[in-house]
Rosetta silent file (secondary structure, phi, psi, omega in degrees, C-alpha in Angstrom):
SEQUENCE: MALGLWLGAASVNGAAETTDAVMRRVFDWQVANLWSTQQPVEHRWGPRGWVHGAFMTGVMEAYRSTGDAAYLDYAVARSEGNGWELGPRLEHADDYVIGQTYLELHAMGVASAELGPLQARVDELLADEHVGRELWWWCDALYMAPQTLAKLAAETGEGRYLETMDAWYWDTHALLYDEAEGLFFRDKRFLDPEDGKKVFWSRGNGWVIAGLARLLDVLPAEHPTRARYLALYREMAAALVKVQPADGLWRANLLHPEAPHGEASGSAFFCYALAWGINQGVLDAAEYRPAVERTWAALLECVTPEGKLGWVQPIGFAPDEYDGTTWQEYGAGAFLAAGSQVRLLE
SCORE:     score description
SCORE:     0.000 S_00000001
   1 L     0.000  128.810  174.879  130.037  114.245  114.482 S_00000001
   2 L   -51.715  141.057 -171.022  126.928  114.013  112.287 S_00000001
   3 H   -57.102  -38.828 -178.464  125.532  117.315  111.205 S_00000001
   4 H   -67.765  -17.308  175.388  122.123  116.643  112.699 S_00000001
   5 H   -85.611  -18.447  177.173  123.619  116.187  116.118 S_00000001
   6 H  -111.689  -27.864  174.591  125.257  119.513  116.275 S_00000001
   7 L   -76.019   82.829 -174.139  123.225  121.779  114.072 S_00000001
   8 L   -43.354  111.494 -166.087  120.507  122.224  116.663 S_00000001
   9 L   -57.505  -39.359  179.038  117.316  121.234  114.885 S_00000001
  10 L   178.248  170.214  175.537  115.175  123.855  116.566 S_00000001
  11 E  -111.867  121.980 -178.522  114.603  124.905  120.097 S_00000001
  12 E  -116.577  110.035 -178.712  111.645  123.343  121.846 S_00000001
  13 L    61.480   30.072  177.908  111.089  124.653  125.383 S_00000001
  14 L    86.246   -7.680 -172.935  114.629  126.032  125.361 S_00000001
  15 E  -115.137  145.993 -178.119  116.173  122.633  124.480 S_00000001
  16 E   -91.892  144.136 -179.461  117.740  121.818  121.106 S_00000001
  17 L   -97.151  158.495  166.923  116.522  118.776  119.198 S_00000001
  18 L   -80.525  170.523  179.511  118.407  116.403  117.105 S_00000001
  19 H   -66.320  -39.059  176.978  117.577  116.140  113.440 S_00000001
  20 H   -56.836  -47.139 -176.888  115.729  112.850  114.117 S_00000001
  21 H   -66.847  -35.928 -175.005  113.473  114.540  116.670 S_00000001
  22 H   -79.834  -28.319  168.566  112.455  117.444  114.516 S_00000001
  23 H   -52.882  -57.692 -171.907  111.820  115.086  111.620 S_00000001
  24 H   -66.071  -32.494 -174.981  109.389  113.107  113.806 S_00000001
  25 H   -69.939  -44.214  176.773  107.788  116.386  115.062 S_00000001
  26 H   -63.550  -44.224 -178.213  107.114  117.477  111.528 S_00000001
  27 H   -62.623  -42.498 -176.861  105.902  114.111  110.520 S_00000001
  28 H   -67.857  -40.551 -179.687  103.620  113.687  113.580 S_00000001
  29 H   -66.811  -40.592 -179.207  102.126  117.122  113.033 S_00000001
  30 H   -63.281  -43.628 -179.875  101.553  116.472  109.303 S_00000001
  31 H   -66.600  -31.831  176.971   99.866  113.163  109.860 S_00000001
  32 L   -79.587   -3.436 -177.084   97.571  114.754  112.237 S_00000001
  33 L  -136.652   50.828 -173.633   96.734  117.527  109.860 S_00000001
  34 L   -72.644  142.383  171.967   96.454  115.845  106.510 S_00000001
  35 L   -99.308  -57.914 -167.434   94.801  117.865  103.801 S_00000001
  36 H   -69.509  -29.049  178.258   94.878  115.733  100.661 S_00000001
  37 H   -83.302   -4.467  168.645   93.377  112.566  101.937 S_00000001
  38 H   -89.254   -4.215  178.341   90.215  114.393  102.993 S_00000001
  39 L   -93.635  146.525 -177.297   89.592  115.388   99.386 S_00000001
  40 L   -61.488  138.399 -177.829   87.511  113.291   97.010 S_00000001
  41 H   -52.706  -37.206 -176.255   89.508  111.143   94.633 S_00000001
  42 H   -63.680  -13.475  179.247   87.607  112.596   91.677 S_00000001
  43 H   -95.042    5.474  175.565   89.210  115.970   92.675 S_00000001
  44 L    69.121   16.768 -179.985   92.581  114.378   92.298 S_00000001
  45 L  -118.933   17.697 -179.954   93.745  115.083   95.808 S_00000001
  46 L   -68.131 -172.430 -176.694   92.865  111.805   97.436 S_00000001
  47 L   -67.619  -14.757  174.392   95.196  109.389   99.268 S_00000001
  48 L   -95.909   -3.434 -171.994   96.423  108.063   95.818 S_00000001
  49 L   -80.080  175.243  177.676   96.959  111.549   94.605 S_00000001
  50 H   -67.093  -30.490 -177.662  100.179  113.583   94.074 S_00000001
  51 H   -62.186  -57.210 -179.129   99.965  115.797   97.159 S_00000001
  52 H   -72.818  -31.895 -179.311   99.973  112.803   99.458 S_00000001
  53 H   -58.504  -43.575 -175.950  102.211  110.686   97.161 S_00000001
  54 H   -68.026  -35.603  173.608  104.967  113.358   97.383 S_00000001
  55 H   -57.075  -43.952 -177.530  104.611  113.382  101.144 S_00000001
  56 H   -63.680  -32.522  177.396  104.949  109.611  101.117 S_00000001
  57 H   -65.917  -42.317  173.065  108.305  109.699   99.254 S_00000001
  58 H   -58.448  -44.825  178.203  109.701  111.864  102.170 S_00000001
  59 H   -54.380  -47.480 -170.745  108.222  109.361  104.742 S_00000001
  60 H   -67.826  -39.623 -176.497  109.948  106.458  102.949 S_00000001
  61 H   -65.716  -33.638  174.253  113.291  108.472  102.749 S_00000001
  62 H   -64.393  -43.696 -178.280  112.921  109.084  106.622 S_00000001
  63 H   -62.858  -51.325  178.882  112.347  105.423  107.293 S_00000001
  64 H   -58.206  -28.681 -172.055  115.375  104.206  105.265 S_00000001
  65 H   -83.833  -50.313 -172.257  117.596  106.821  106.984 S_00000001
  66 H   -88.914  -35.106 -177.420  116.398  106.573  110.559 S_00000001
  67 L    85.350    3.802 -179.022  114.863  102.993  110.889 S_00000001
  68 L   -64.561  111.352 -173.614  112.015  104.612  112.845 S_00000001
  69 H   -60.649  -26.112 -179.449  109.067  102.121  112.520 S_00000001
  70 H   -55.794  -38.511 -179.488  106.500  104.930  112.740 S_00000001
  71 H   -64.963  -55.320  177.387  107.334  105.981  109.203 S_00000001
  72 H   -57.783  -38.276  178.039  107.108  102.445  107.851 S_00000001
  73 H   -63.068  -39.142 -178.111  103.936  101.673  109.737 S_00000001
  74 H   -66.619  -46.841 -168.999  102.305  104.793  108.187 S_00000001
  75 H   -66.397  -37.015 -172.941  103.485  103.989  104.723 S_00000001
  76 H   -69.563  -54.444 -179.065  102.234  100.341  104.943 S_00000001
  77 H   -56.235  -39.039  179.792   98.834  101.410  106.373 S_00000001
  78 H   -71.493  -36.657  178.375   98.320  104.035  103.726 S_00000001
  79 H   -70.651  -36.295  176.898   99.290  101.755  100.966 S_00000001
  80 H   -65.256  -42.153 -179.294   97.076   98.847  102.238 S_00000001
  81 H   -63.214  -31.830 -179.230   94.249  101.506  102.478 S_00000001
  82 L   -81.750   -3.059 -176.037   94.791  102.491   98.898 S_00000001
  83 L    64.021   23.667  179.587   94.557   98.824   97.799 S_00000001
  84 L    62.687   26.059  176.751   97.988   99.300   96.124 S_00000001
  85 L   -95.894  152.411  174.776   96.337  101.383   93.519 S_00000001
  86 L   -89.564  175.301  174.469   97.594  104.426   91.646 S_00000001
  87 L   -58.563  167.485 -160.950   95.635  107.626   91.014 S_00000001
  88 L   -79.978  -11.162 -162.470   92.748  107.451   88.643 S_00000001
  89 L  -104.066  129.917 -177.842   94.285  109.161   85.453 S_00000001
  90 L   -69.890  -42.791 -171.117   96.203  106.855   82.903 S_00000001
  91 L  -107.619   17.534  178.187   98.247  109.532   81.221 S_00000001
  92 L  -108.520  118.651 -172.466   98.919  111.878   84.062 S_00000001
  93 H   -60.388  -26.635 -177.994  102.377  111.565   85.776 S_00000001
  94 H   -55.977  -31.610 -168.617  101.008  112.893   89.083 S_00000001
  95 H   -91.772   14.304  173.080   98.988  109.863   89.655 S_00000001
  96 H  -111.066   -2.544 -179.196  102.066  107.555   89.433 S_00000001
  97 L   -69.195  -36.076  176.813  104.111  109.050   92.319 S_00000001
  98 H   -58.804  -26.081 -178.328  102.329  106.937   94.949 S_00000001
  99 H   -62.412  -26.430  176.822  103.458  103.910   93.117 S_00000001
 100 H   -70.151  -30.789  164.381  107.034  104.594   94.283 S_00000001
 101 H   -62.994  -43.538  172.049  106.066  103.869   97.798 S_00000001
 102 H   -50.573  -49.618 -178.191  104.398  100.699   96.760 S_00000001
 103 H   -64.614  -44.678 -176.043  107.592   99.517   94.969 S_00000001
 104 H   -70.380  -35.548  168.024  109.779  100.361   97.798 S_00000001
 105 H   -60.395  -39.769 -179.088  107.743   98.434  100.252 S_00000001
 106 H   -63.832  -41.352 -173.333  107.675   95.557   97.884 S_00000001
 107 H   -70.829  -26.303  178.136  111.481   95.719   97.566 S_00000001
 108 H   -86.033   -3.074  176.099  111.758   95.635  101.421 S_00000001
 109 L    88.535   23.138  175.983  109.723   92.484  101.534 S_00000001
 110 L   -66.083  125.533 -162.040  106.578   93.778  103.027 S_00000001
 111 L   -68.147  -25.998 -178.883  104.238   90.915  102.955 S_00000001
 112 L   -87.247   -6.103 -173.333  101.034   92.706  101.888 S_00000001
 113 L   -60.958  126.842 -175.301  102.784   94.550   99.201 S_00000001
 114 L  -126.244  132.725 -178.853  101.079   94.062   95.716 S_00000001
 115 L  -103.299  -18.992 -175.681  102.485   95.139   92.325 S_00000001
 116 H   -51.652  -46.714 -179.619   99.647   93.824   90.133 S_00000001
 117 H   -64.582  -42.640  179.004   97.522   97.000   89.952 S_00000001
 118 H   -63.124  -46.079  177.790  100.476   99.155   89.421 S_00000001
 119 H   -70.260  -34.611  174.492  101.970   97.016   86.652 S_00000001
 120 H   -62.951  -44.317 -178.604   98.755   96.617   84.900 S_00000001
 121 H   -63.983  -46.464  178.197   98.370  100.414   84.844 S_00000001
 122 H   -59.465  -41.971  177.153  101.945  100.926   83.490 S_00000001
 123 H   -62.090  -35.349 -178.782  101.439   98.202   80.874 S_00000001
 124 H   -67.218  -43.981 -177.858   98.196   99.982   79.702 S_00000001
 125 H   -58.301  -42.174 -177.717  100.188  103.271   79.491 S_00000001
 126 H   -82.672   -6.501  177.722  102.955  101.725   77.371 S_00000001
 127 H   -67.567  -29.752  175.813  100.492   99.985   75.052 S_00000001
 128 L  -103.196  158.250  172.391  100.051  103.199   73.179 S_00000001
 129 L   -67.863  140.714  168.448  102.776  105.519   71.750 S_00000001
 130 L  -139.242  159.914  173.173  103.840  108.553   73.589 S_00000001
 131 L  -120.849  138.445 -172.733  106.300  111.249   73.354 S_00000001
 132 H   -52.184  -43.947 -172.743  107.944  112.593   76.553 S_00000001
 133 H   -68.835  -21.974 -174.595  107.274  116.325   75.887 S_00000001
 134 H   -96.631  -33.487 -179.853  103.542  115.581   75.334 S_00000001
 135 H   -86.099  -51.115  176.225  103.066  113.079   78.222 S_00000001
 136 L  -102.309   75.750 -168.702  105.500  114.656   80.778 S_00000001
 137 L   -90.138  -10.257  178.343  104.990  118.194   79.601 S_00000001
 138 L  -126.007  149.829 -170.703  105.781  120.066   82.878 S_00000001
 139 L   -64.858  -23.076 -178.661  108.913  119.678   84.885 S_00000001
 140 L   -57.362  -39.606  179.712  107.164  118.494   88.021 S_00000001
 141 H   -49.525  -24.397  177.135  106.422  115.257   86.107 S_00000001
 142 H   -77.910    3.081  165.180  110.046  114.290   86.380 S_00000001
 143 H  -108.337  -16.805 -173.632  109.705  113.574   90.037 S_00000001
 144 H   -79.252  -49.859 -168.871  106.307  111.946   89.758 S_00000001
 145 L  -106.576  -40.547 -176.638  106.754  109.179   87.094 S_00000001
 146 H   -53.974  -42.168 -179.362  110.219  108.321   86.044 S_00000001
 147 H   -70.683  -24.784  174.271  111.186  106.788   89.298 S_00000001
 148 H   -73.903  -35.338  178.571  108.089  104.613   89.304 S_00000001
 149 H   -72.181  -38.269  177.958  109.012  103.077   85.919 S_00000001
 150 H   -60.690  -46.240  179.403  112.697  102.643   87.078 S_00000001
 151 H   -63.953  -33.538 -176.481  111.587  100.958   90.328 S_00000001
 152 H   -73.487  -35.797  172.443  109.145   98.773   88.535 S_00000001
 153 H   -61.063  -43.170  176.707  112.012   97.629   86.145 S_00000001
 154 H   -61.218  -41.963 -179.160  114.155   96.879   89.193 S_00000001
 155 H   -72.360  -31.502 -174.947  111.393   94.831   90.759 S_00000001
 156 H  -104.317  -18.781  178.719  110.241   92.884   87.697 S_00000001
 157 L    89.121   -3.265 -170.498  113.471   92.552   85.781 S_00000001
 158 L   -93.760  110.029 -166.132  111.652   93.936   82.722 S_00000001
 159 H   -64.901  -27.913 -173.615  114.016   96.360   80.789 S_00000001
 160 H   -58.515  -26.585 -177.225  111.146   97.929   78.690 S_00000001
 161 H   -71.402  -51.100 -179.137  109.985  100.066   81.606 S_00000001
 162 H   -61.030  -41.551 -178.104  113.550  101.558   81.966 S_00000001
 163 H   -64.612  -39.585 -176.271  113.908  101.990   78.201 S_00000001
 164 H   -71.100  -48.786  178.215  110.703  103.806   77.925 S_00000001
 165 H   -58.072  -41.919  178.212  111.343  106.125   80.871 S_00000001
 166 H   -61.565  -38.527  176.556  114.719  107.040   79.494 S_00000001
 167 H   -65.510  -41.166 -175.158  113.328  107.965   76.146 S_00000001
 168 H   -70.585  -41.131  176.884  110.440  109.929   77.678 S_00000001
 169 H   -57.366  -59.261 -178.461  112.756  111.729   80.156 S_00000001
 170 H   -65.612  -25.359  173.182  115.215  113.059   77.708 S_00000001
 171 H   -67.797  -41.162  174.139  112.544  114.177   75.383 S_00000001
 172 H   -63.688  -44.614  175.901  110.999  116.354   78.171 S_00000001
 173 H   -55.918  -45.170 -176.976  114.585  117.625   79.050 S_00000001
 174 H   -64.115  -25.872  174.895  115.095  118.632   75.442 S_00000001
 175 H   -72.682  -44.334 -158.111  111.884  120.740   75.727 S_00000001
 176 H  -111.366  -15.805 -170.209  112.213  122.318   79.118 S_00000001
 177 E   -88.041  132.797  173.375  115.916  122.556   80.107 S_00000001
 178 E   -94.466  106.429 -174.978  117.804  125.788   79.681 S_00000001
 179 L   -67.736  -34.209 -178.969  121.388  124.942   78.966 S_00000001
 180 L   -67.659  -34.584  177.062  122.618  128.473   79.635 S_00000001
 181 L   -95.862  -13.726 -177.717  121.154  128.598   83.077 S_00000001
 182 L    69.269   29.171 -172.516  121.274  125.037   84.080 S_00000001
 183 E  -141.664  162.326 -174.719  117.684  125.111   85.233 S_00000001
 184 E  -103.862  129.816  166.790  114.275  123.831   84.048 S_00000001
 185 L   -73.873  143.370 -171.520  111.419  125.914   82.847 S_00000001
 186 L   -55.744  -49.938  179.505  108.141  124.677   84.450 S_00000001
 187 L  -160.598 -176.158 -169.557  106.429  124.121   81.076 S_00000001
 188 H   -64.742  -21.643  176.415  106.192  125.506   77.612 S_00000001
 189 H   -57.183  -23.961 -171.378  104.229  128.569   78.715 S_00000001
 190 H  -102.807   -5.442 -174.052  107.533  129.883   80.186 S_00000001
 191 L   -67.997  -28.617 -177.496  109.876  129.214   77.146 S_00000001
 192 L  -140.003   75.141 -166.495  109.545  132.545   75.434 S_00000001
 193 L   -70.365  140.641  178.153  108.576  135.144   77.944 S_00000001
 194 L   -56.133  -36.277 -176.369  107.193  138.447   76.406 S_00000001
 195 L  -100.986   12.454  176.998  109.313  140.685   78.528 S_00000001
 196 L    69.391    3.799 -179.423  112.468  138.569   78.007 S_00000001
 197 L   -91.111  104.620 -179.911  112.617  137.820   81.793 S_00000001
 198 L   -65.843  143.489  178.171  113.086  134.169   82.307 S_00000001
 199 L  -119.262  123.938  172.915  111.153  132.473   85.164 S_00000001
 200 L  -117.500  107.463 -171.356  112.578  129.443   86.902 S_00000001
 201 E   -80.964  134.137 -171.227  110.164  128.241   89.640 S_00000001
 202 H   -65.387  -51.400 -177.694  111.984  127.149   92.723 S_00000001
 203 H   -63.936  -39.510  173.837  109.665  124.134   93.466 S_00000001
 204 H   -48.654  -57.979 -179.687  109.636  123.048   89.832 S_00000001
 205 H   -68.568  -24.601  169.231  113.309  122.737   89.852 S_00000001
 206 H   -58.387  -47.728  169.285  113.189  121.171   93.238 S_00000001
 207 H   -43.976  -59.771 -163.787  111.012  118.404   91.736 S_00000001
 208 H   -65.533  -53.458 -177.357  113.590  117.816   89.107 S_00000001
 209 H   -67.001  -34.238  173.407  116.903  117.650   91.121 S_00000001
 210 H   -67.308  -38.876  173.539  115.345  115.725   93.866 S_00000001
 211 H   -56.653  -35.474  177.774  113.799  113.403   91.397 S_00000001
 212 H   -61.936  -47.918 -179.084  117.294  112.988   89.808 S_00000001
 213 H   -60.093  -41.782 -178.202  118.743  111.942   93.092 S_00000001
 214 H   -73.860  -26.746  178.170  115.930  109.366   93.685 S_00000001
 215 H   -72.289  -42.464 -175.385  116.274  108.130   90.034 S_00000001
 216 H   -68.726  -30.431  174.806  120.198  107.670   90.342 S_00000001
 217 H   -56.927  -29.564 -165.862  119.430  105.657   93.644 S_00000001
 218 H  -111.238  -27.341 -172.362  117.595  103.089   91.507 S_00000001
 219 L   -69.171  131.860 -177.381  119.172  103.363   88.088 S_00000001
 220 L   -56.284  145.026 -177.913  121.594  100.461   87.381 S_00000001
 221 L   -68.142  -18.509 -178.357  125.362  101.398   87.460 S_00000001
 222 L  -100.821   11.176 -178.842  125.807   99.991   83.976 S_00000001
 223 L   -64.434  132.855 -170.849  122.795  101.811   82.499 S_00000001
 224 L   -61.143  -20.685 -179.461  123.972  103.536   79.229 S_00000001
 225 L  -110.994   13.158 -177.908  122.691  107.027   80.080 S_00000001
 226 H   -58.639  -42.879 -179.106  123.430  106.962   83.796 S_00000001
 227 H   -56.865  -37.257  178.420  126.403  109.216   83.252 S_00000001
 228 H   -64.017  -47.678 -179.954  124.076  111.678   81.386 S_00000001
 229 H   -62.072  -45.551 -174.892  121.661  111.781   84.359 S_00000001
 230 H   -65.622  -42.812  171.560  124.544  112.316   86.751 S_00000001
 231 H   -55.940  -39.369 -178.804  125.885  115.214   84.607 S_00000001
 232 H   -71.360  -36.926  174.721  122.559  116.880   84.516 S_00000001
 233 H   -59.544  -46.352  178.807  122.350  116.569   88.295 S_00000001
 234 H   -67.051  -30.005 -176.322  125.739  118.192   88.790 S_00000001
 235 H   -72.920  -35.545  177.820  124.876  121.001   86.411 S_00000001
 236 H   -71.296  -36.520  178.578  121.746  121.828   88.281 S_00000001
 237 H   -62.763  -42.172  179.301  123.456  121.622   91.627 S_00000001
 238 H   -62.323  -41.769  177.675  126.074  124.106   90.455 S_00000001
 239 H   -60.608  -45.511 -178.512  123.396  126.424   89.083 S_00000001
 240 H   -72.033  -38.437  170.187  121.427  126.385   92.196 S_00000001
 241 H   -61.846  -31.352  175.253  124.266  127.157   94.554 S_00000001
 242 H   -54.753  -43.871 -176.324  125.139  129.959   92.281 S_00000001
 243 L  -101.688    9.846  174.140  121.856  131.578   92.948 S_00000001
 244 L   -63.234  124.692  173.270  121.385  130.781   96.684 S_00000001
 245 L   -60.998  156.380 -178.453  120.424  133.741   98.854 S_00000001
 246 L   -63.687  -23.878 -177.090  122.708  134.399  101.737 S_00000001
 247 L   -85.107   -2.528  178.234  120.121  133.422  104.253 S_00000001
 248 L   104.015  -27.386 -172.652  119.844  129.877  102.915 S_00000001
 249 L  -108.794  129.219 -179.635  116.511  129.757  101.518 S_00000001
 250 L   -77.407  150.810  171.489  115.906  130.106   97.764 S_00000001
 251 L   -80.535  169.626 -177.568  112.909  132.330   96.687 S_00000001
 252 L   -63.238  -29.670 -178.405  110.042  131.056   94.540 S_00000001
 253 E  -111.257  101.407 -166.187  111.595  132.823   91.436 S_00000001
 254 L   -62.774  -32.362 -178.861  115.164  131.684   91.337 S_00000001
 255 L   -95.493   -4.365 -177.059  116.780  134.308   89.245 S_00000001
 256 L  -137.023   73.944 -168.570  114.685  137.189   90.643 S_00000001
 257 L   -89.861   67.353 -179.415  114.597  136.718   94.441 S_00000001
 258 L   -79.229  -26.083  179.013  112.815  139.876   95.296 S_00000001
 259 L   -52.074  136.320 -176.103  110.675  138.181   98.039 S_00000001
 260 L   -72.964  -17.122 -179.695  111.829  139.092  101.521 S_00000001
 261 L  -132.255  153.089 -175.585  111.573  135.428  102.813 S_00000001
 262 L   -86.322  164.276 -178.570  112.548  132.160  101.134 S_00000001
 263 L   -97.891  124.652 -167.446  110.258  129.415  100.086 S_00000001
 264 H   -74.659  -35.514 -169.684  110.462  126.123  102.106 S_00000001
 265 H   -73.431  -43.593  178.343  109.335  123.332   99.694 S_00000001
 266 H   -64.311  -52.312  176.879  111.703  124.167   96.889 S_00000001
 267 H   -61.760  -30.130  177.703  114.595  124.743   99.403 S_00000001
 268 H   -84.049  -13.084  171.756  113.985  121.643  101.152 S_00000001
 269 H   -70.214  -48.485 -179.400  114.119  119.631   97.828 S_00000001
 270 H   -59.572  -55.153  175.628  117.463  121.431   97.047 S_00000001
 271 H   -40.376  -54.639  176.393  118.651  120.641  100.489 S_00000001
 272 H   -62.687  -47.054  177.852  117.964  116.957  100.133 S_00000001
 273 H   -59.608  -49.406 -169.858  119.474  116.771   96.616 S_00000001
 274 H   -74.561  -35.791  173.916  122.649  118.526   97.521 S_00000001
 275 H   -67.434  -36.189  169.402  123.163  116.589  100.768 S_00000001
 276 H   -53.960  -44.038 -176.258  122.464  113.370   98.859 S_00000001
 277 H   -65.621  -39.405  177.076  125.252  114.225   96.387 S_00000001
 278 H   -62.019  -39.738  176.471  127.670  114.909   99.223 S_00000001
 279 H   -62.845  -36.308 -177.782  126.744  111.536  100.874 S_00000001
 280 H   -79.008   -9.861 -175.776  127.089  109.754   97.518 S_00000001
 281 L    76.666   16.851  179.474  130.480  111.217   96.852 S_00000001
 282 L   -98.901  -12.551  174.820  129.268  112.950   93.679 S_00000001
 283 L  -121.517  145.783 -176.289  129.499  116.464   94.960 S_00000001
 284 L   -72.908  118.247  178.628  132.537  118.117   96.504 S_00000001
 285 H   -57.709  -41.447 -172.459  131.803  118.510  100.307 S_00000001
 286 H   -64.768  -31.703 -178.618  133.973  121.580  100.696 S_00000001
 287 H   -86.266  -36.341 -163.852  132.045  123.370   97.965 S_00000001
 288 H  -108.201  -17.531 -177.166  128.479  122.255   98.595 S_00000001
 289 H   -63.383  -41.800 -175.232  128.292  121.514  102.437 S_00000001
 290 H   -65.687  -32.414 -179.008  128.140  125.236  103.426 S_00000001
 291 H   -73.716  -31.532  177.921  125.042  125.635  101.124 S_00000001
 292 H   -65.654  -48.433 -177.088  123.344  122.553  102.804 S_00000001
 293 H   -62.014  -41.618  174.194  124.101  123.852  106.237 S_00000001
 294 H   -58.920  -41.987 -177.212  122.681  127.243  105.460 S_00000001
 295 H   -70.467  -44.215 -179.541  119.562  125.857  104.025 S_00000001
 296 H   -59.257  -43.816  175.712  119.008  123.368  106.792 S_00000001
 297 H   -63.841  -31.551  176.686  119.415  125.933  109.521 S_00000001
 298 H   -78.197  -37.458  176.146  116.984  128.223  107.712 S_00000001
 299 H   -63.902  -31.350  176.013  114.413  125.443  107.238 S_00000001
 300 H   -56.842  -40.130  179.924  114.546  124.739  110.911 S_00000001
 301 L   -66.303  -13.932 -179.540  113.380  128.333  111.461 S_00000001
 302 L   -90.941  -10.613 -176.835  110.287  127.496  109.351 S_00000001
 303 E   -89.991  125.472  177.080  109.078  124.766  111.764 S_00000001
 304 L   -77.349  165.962 -177.465  106.760  125.844  114.391 S_00000001
 305 L   -58.779  -31.549 -178.129  106.946  124.466  118.012 S_00000001
 306 L   -78.495  -13.610 -179.780  103.963  122.116  117.103 S_00000001
 307 L   110.127    7.756  179.159  105.782  120.772  114.059 S_00000001
 308 L   -81.800  137.487  175.156  104.051  122.609  111.118 S_00000001
 309 E   -94.175  105.107  179.543  106.535  123.518  108.343 S_00000001
 310 L   -90.275 -172.288 -178.609  105.419  127.010  107.217 S_00000001
 311 L    62.135   29.952  177.838  106.618  129.277  104.288 S_00000001
 312 L  -103.507  128.961 -176.739  105.544  126.619  101.779 S_00000001
 313 L   -71.816  129.003 -179.595  104.022  127.960   98.563 S_00000001
 314 L   -60.448  174.672 -176.605  100.432  126.514   98.046 S_00000001
 315 L   -58.120  136.627 -178.907   99.695  124.228   95.041 S_00000001
 316 L   179.372 -165.253 -170.891  100.473  126.060   91.738 S_00000001
 317 L  -141.764    5.403  178.042  102.574  126.087   88.677 S_00000001
 318 L  -159.316  172.989 -179.740  104.741  129.268   89.028 S_00000001
 319 L   -57.968  138.434  178.411  106.091  131.560   91.690 S_00000001
 320 L  -158.977 -171.749 -174.608  103.365  132.964   93.884 S_00000001
 321 L   -72.587  155.593  174.054  102.579  134.039   97.389 S_00000001
 322 L  -165.235  157.200  174.096  103.374  132.255  100.595 S_00000001
 323 L  -152.625 -171.768 -176.740  104.026  133.117  104.200 S_00000001
 324 L   -58.103  -18.334 -176.135  104.654  131.618  107.669 S_00000001
 325 L   -91.756  -20.373 -167.236  101.135  130.216  107.830 S_00000001
 326 L   -91.019  136.098 -173.961  101.055  128.367  104.533 S_00000001
 327 L  -138.552  166.187  169.957  101.837  124.644  104.531 S_00000001
 328 L  -165.784  159.650 -177.192  101.268  121.497  102.397 S_00000001
 329 H   -65.227  -39.433 -175.945  102.147  117.901  102.677 S_00000001
 330 H   -63.568  -30.440  178.126  104.692  117.933   99.855 S_00000001
 331 H   -67.193  -35.939  172.570  106.632  120.571  101.880 S_00000001
 332 H   -68.692  -41.696 -178.880  106.712  118.237  104.872 S_00000001
 333 H   -62.640  -44.320  175.621  107.689  115.352  102.596 S_00000001
 334 H   -68.673  -24.266  179.783  110.586  117.370  101.214 S_00000001
 335 H   -71.479  -45.500 -179.902  111.604  118.383  104.713 S_00000001
 336 H   -64.338  -41.271 -177.794  111.749  114.722  105.834 S_00000001
 337 H   -61.161  -53.333 -179.011  113.780  113.867  102.671 S_00000001
 338 H   -54.076  -54.528 -179.827  116.287  116.686  103.453 S_00000001
 339 H   -55.507  -31.873 -177.007  116.581  115.627  107.100 S_00000001
 340 H   -68.024  -32.312  178.709  117.202  111.966  106.023 S_00000001
 341 H   -92.128  -33.714 -178.527  120.336  113.086  104.169 S_00000001
 342 H   -63.368  -39.186 -175.862  121.458  115.920  106.484 S_00000001
 343 L   -66.241  -19.234  179.830  121.609  113.453  109.411 S_00000001
 344 L   -83.478  -15.947 -176.711  124.053  111.318  107.409 S_00000001
 345 L   -67.627  137.871 -179.486  126.531  114.108  106.863 S_00000001
 346 L  -110.564    0.000    0.000  129.790  113.637  108.778 S_00000001
C-alpha cells in the first residue's frame, strides 16, 4: 500500500486524510494567501520572483505526481500572467527559477507556452564570461538556475546550455561544499567561522539536495558528469540522515540542533529528496525510508486545519527564528514536492 494511503496525512474533523487531500489543502490555502505576488516586481518578490517561483516548482511536482488539474491550471494561469518572462535581474540566479515552470509546461505541450523571452535572457547571460563561484555564490542558487539551463538544453537541443551549467555548478561546489561533513556552507561568509563552529543552514542544504534531484530528473543518462551529481546527492543524503533529530524534523542549524522544534521548509526539501531517491532506486529503501516516514509524519503536524504550513523560517540566509505561525510560499512548495514523492512510496 502506498505510504500516503496509510500514514494518515493529518486529522481534519477527526477523519484521516490521504496524502493527496492534505497536499490540496496546503495548496488551496497558499493560493488564497499569497504574499510574494502582492509585492512590487522592483522589490524582487513579484510573481516572477524566487519566492513564488519556488512555490511553483512544488506545484508542478504535485501535478506530475497526482494528475490533479488544479495544479496545472494554476501554473498555466500564472505563467501566462507573467508573459513567460523571468525576473528582472540578468545575473541573479533567483530570477531564473520561475523559468523551470515555463519549460516544464512547454515540454508538456501547453499551447500557450513560450520560450522566446526565457531563451533570449539566457543567451544574454551566456554572452559574457562568468565563473560559477561569482555568479552562483550562495548555495540556494543551485536550486534556482541550474535546472533552468538543463531544461532549456533539453527543450532546444542546444548543448551549450548544459555545458555552461555544468561548469558553473562544479565551480560553486568547489567553493561551498565541505567534504568532511557532506554539506554546503550557505556562502563564503560561513567558510571560516571565528569561533570554529561550522554553520550549515537547513534550508540552504535543502535547496541543494532537492535541486540535485530535480537536476538528475532532466540530466541525460549519458551526460559525462551525471555520475558525479549522483555521488554528491548520495553523500548529502547520508550526511543528512546522520544528523536527523529523532522527532523527524531537522533544525535550522544542522549540526547544532538546539532549537526545541524543527524547521519545516528545509525538512520538507529533505523529505522530497530522500523519497525521490528511494523511488528512483538510487537510495536503499531499508536505510532511508524510516527517515522519510519520520519527517513526513512530523511535517503533517505542522499543517493547520485550514491548510497553512507553519514552522517555516522566514526569508533569510542563515539559521534564524521561526514558530508555528511563520509560513512562506517556498515552504508550501517544498511540502507539495515532498508529498508528490511520499505518495509514490510502496
